[in-house]
N, C-alpha and C positions, 0 to 999 in steps of 0.2 A: 052404505056411507057414500058421500060425495067425496071422491079422491082425486087429488091433483098429482100428476106425474111429471116431473121435470126431466126432460130428455126422452126423445122418441126413437132411440136406437133399439137394438134387438133385446136388450135387457128390460128396458121399460115397457116395450110392446109385449114381451112374453108375460110379464106380470099383469099388464092391462088386460090381456086376453082372458086370463083365468078370473080376474076380479069382475070383469064385465059379464062373463058367463054365469057367475054366481049372483048376479043381480045388482052389483055395485055400479054407481054412476062414475065413470072415469073421464077426466078431462086431461089432455096431454099438451105440454108446451115444449117447444124446441127452438133453439136459436138459429137453426139452419133454414135454408130456403125450401128444403124438401127432404124426403126420406133418404137415408143412407148412413150418416155418421161415418164410422170407420169401415163400413161396408159400402163405401161410396163408389159411384161410377160417374165420370165426367164425359159428357158428349160434346164434341167440337165439330162445327160445320166445316166441311172441306169441299173443294170444287167437284170431286168425284163422289160426294156423299158424306154423311156424318161418320166420324170415327169415335169410338168409345174407349175409355181407359178405366180399368178397375184400379184406382190409385190408392185404395186402402187395403183391406184384407184381400188376399189373392185367391184363397180357397178356404174350405173348412172340412173337418172330418167329424165322424160320429163315433162315440164310445158308449154313451148312455142310451139305454133302451127307449126312454121317453123322447129324447131328442131324435133318435133314429126314426121313431114313428112319425114325428113332425116332419122330418125331411122326406119321408115317403109320401106324405100328404102334399108337400110342396112339389115333389116330382110329378105326382098325378095332376097337379094344377099347371104344370109346365113352367114353373119359376126356378127350378134347379135342374142340373144335369151332372153326371159324373165327368170328371176331367182326369183321366188315368195318367196323363203326362206327369201330374204332380204326385201320383200314388194311387194305389188300388181303391182307397177309401176317400179320395178327394172329390169334393163337390164344389160347383160354382153356381151362382145365380145366373139365370138366362132371361133376357139377353145381356144383362149386366149384373154385377154382384149386388147392386142395390135392389134388384127385383124382389128379393126375399122381404126386405124391410118395407118396400112399397106395398107388397101384398098384405103384410101384417098390419100396416097402418090404415089400410082402406076402410075398415069398419069404424074408425075413430075420426072425430072431427079435430084433428091435431091443429093446434094454433102455431103455425110456422112463423119464423122471424120473430120469435118471442123469447128474448133473453131475460131470464129471471136473475135479478141482481141480489135479491135478499128475500128471506122468509120472515113473516111476522106472525105471532100467535096472539090472538085477542079473543076473549070470551070463548075459549075452547075451539076456536076456528082458526084455520091457517089462511093467511093472505100472501099472495105472490106479488111483491112490489114490481111495478112498472108494466105488468102484463095482464093483470086481472083485478077487477073491483070486488068480485064475489068471493065469499069465504068457502073453505073446504074443511071437512071433518078429519081428513088425513092427508099427508103429503109424502110422496116418495121421490127421492133424488136418484136419478138414473143417468148420471154423467160420469166422466172420468174422475178419478179420485182427487186430482188437483182442483177441479171445479166444484166437486162435492164438498170438500172441507170447509170453504168459506160459508156455504149455505147451512152447514150443520153445526158449526162451532158454538153459536149462541144458544142452541137448543139442546144439544147433546154433545158435550165436549169429548166424551169417550169415543163416540162415532167419528168425530172430526179427527181425533188422534189416530185412529185406524186408517182413515183416508190419508192423512199426512204421512203416515208410514208406509204408504203403498205407491211410490213414485212410478211414473211411466218413462220408458226410454223414448227419445224423439226419433223421428225418421224423415229425412229428406227424400222426396220421391220425384222422379223425372218421368214425364210422359212425352213420347216422341213418335211421330209418324214418318215413314219413309216412302219414297215413290216406288220402291221395288223391294223385294225380299233381300234382307241383308245376309252376309256370308257367315251365318251361324246355323249349323245343322240342327242343334238342339233348341227346343222351345223354352227351356228354363236354364238359367245360369245362377249358381250359388257360390258365394264366398270367392269372388274374383276381384282382387284389388280392393277398392272402397265399396264395391257392390256386395250387399248382403243377399240380395235376391233381384233377379231380372227375369221377365217373362214376355214371350211373344203373345200379347193380349189377343191378337187375331187368331191364335191357335185354339183358343177356348171355344167350346160349343156355343152356337148361336150368335157368333160375332160376324162382323163384315170381313171381307177379304183384304181390306187395306192393311198394309204392314204396320202394325202398331206395337210398341214396346212400353212396358212399365219397368222402370229401374229404381230400386230402393237401396239407398246407402245403408251401410251397417251402422249400428247404434253409436259406436265410438266416434266415427267420422261425423255423423249427424250432430252429435253433441258438440264436437269441437268446432263445427261450422254452422251452428244453429242460426246465427244472426247474419250469415253471409247473404249477399244478394242473389236473386234467382238466376241471373245470367251466369255468374261464375260457378254456381252449383251445377247447373245443367251442363256446362262445359266440362267440368271435372268428371261427371258421371258418364257422359258420352265418351270421354277419353278412356275411361276404364272399360267401357263396352268395346271400344275400338281395339284396345289391347287384347281383350279376350278373343275378338274375331281374328286378330292377326293381320288385319289389312284395313284400308280406309273404308269408311262407311259412306253411303250416298248422302248428299245434303238433305237434312230433314225438311219435310214439307210443313211440319208443325212441331214445336217444342215448348213444353211448359214445365214449370216446377211447382211443387206443393210441399209446404213445411208442416209436418205433423208434430206438434209439440208433445202430444200425449199419444204415443203409438202403441207401445207394448208394456203393459203393467207387470209388475213383479208377481202379484197375486198374494192376497192376505189370508186365504183359506178360511174365511168366516162364512162363506156362502151368501148370506144376506144379513142385513142389520134391521132391527125393528125395536122401537121403543113404544110399547103398548100403552103406556100412560100418556105420553105426548102425542102418540099416533103419527110418528115420523119414522121413515125408514130409508134405506139405501140399497141399491142393487148395482151390479156391474161385473164385468170380467175381472176387475181388480180385486174382487172379493173371493175369487177362486183361482183362476189361472188365465193367461193371455190367449184364450181360444174363443171362437164364435160360440161354440157349444157352451162354454162356461158362462158367457153373458146370458144366454137363453135359460140355462139352469138356475142362475142366480135370481132371475125374475120369477121363475116358478117357485123357488124356495121361499121367497118372501110372500108370494100370494098364498102358498100353503099355510104359512104362519098366521097371516091375517085371517084367512077363512077358518082356521081351527079355533081361533079366539072368538070369531063372530057366530059360530054355530051354536 
């Protein structure tokens, strides 16, 4: 089949890998400028060299044997490394978290900057409004639940209902670089004031030596301040980090904020969704649990279902 996948994050790419290996023609569309999604890394030019911030997922772990095998392959390719600061089974992409998604996307001609506003079905073919003129025999939605529901509702209301019932908690994230190491001995801070998680990004393997921190607010604070301006959010989060350090921090050489509206899904425990009559499906961590591994597994689960039908 000629299959369109909306969303080139780890769930969509995991599904695409299996489908392509089985001989299907896969075309991927993503509204972003490049690979990453919630495994994003932002690189910022600085006078002493670029500094990188993993401002989405901070690390991932492995439980499933299939995912563990994939991670070993990524390790052999040099795109992941262990980060024991976060736990014995913690892994990070190298040189940034987005390295994994970039490597997975390489075999595909992903159409970046392509926001799919609606799906249409005509003469048993799927058309993606605003991004493609050609038709597809099947379509897979691999976006956060909040973005998946509007695409699914006209074609499979039951799928859309599942998506609507799987909301994600938001997360305000601050990225900050300092001219010198700050007075915190630990590289990771958890549950301190409004901070849910903060990490010395420069302590991860494969990073530069520039003192760089990623600070993520807890879900309740992020929800209460979701529409606040970036400056006030960054100020508040730096204040919380300062309180944790117990002393003044050096003036940052760079400070940025990023608002994740859909950061941490609840998880619907469906694995993957597929309507074999309409040939429309959905994948994502929101269909299992809020873990990188879950997104990867969801993609594999749907590919398994499609391949079992087409055999």
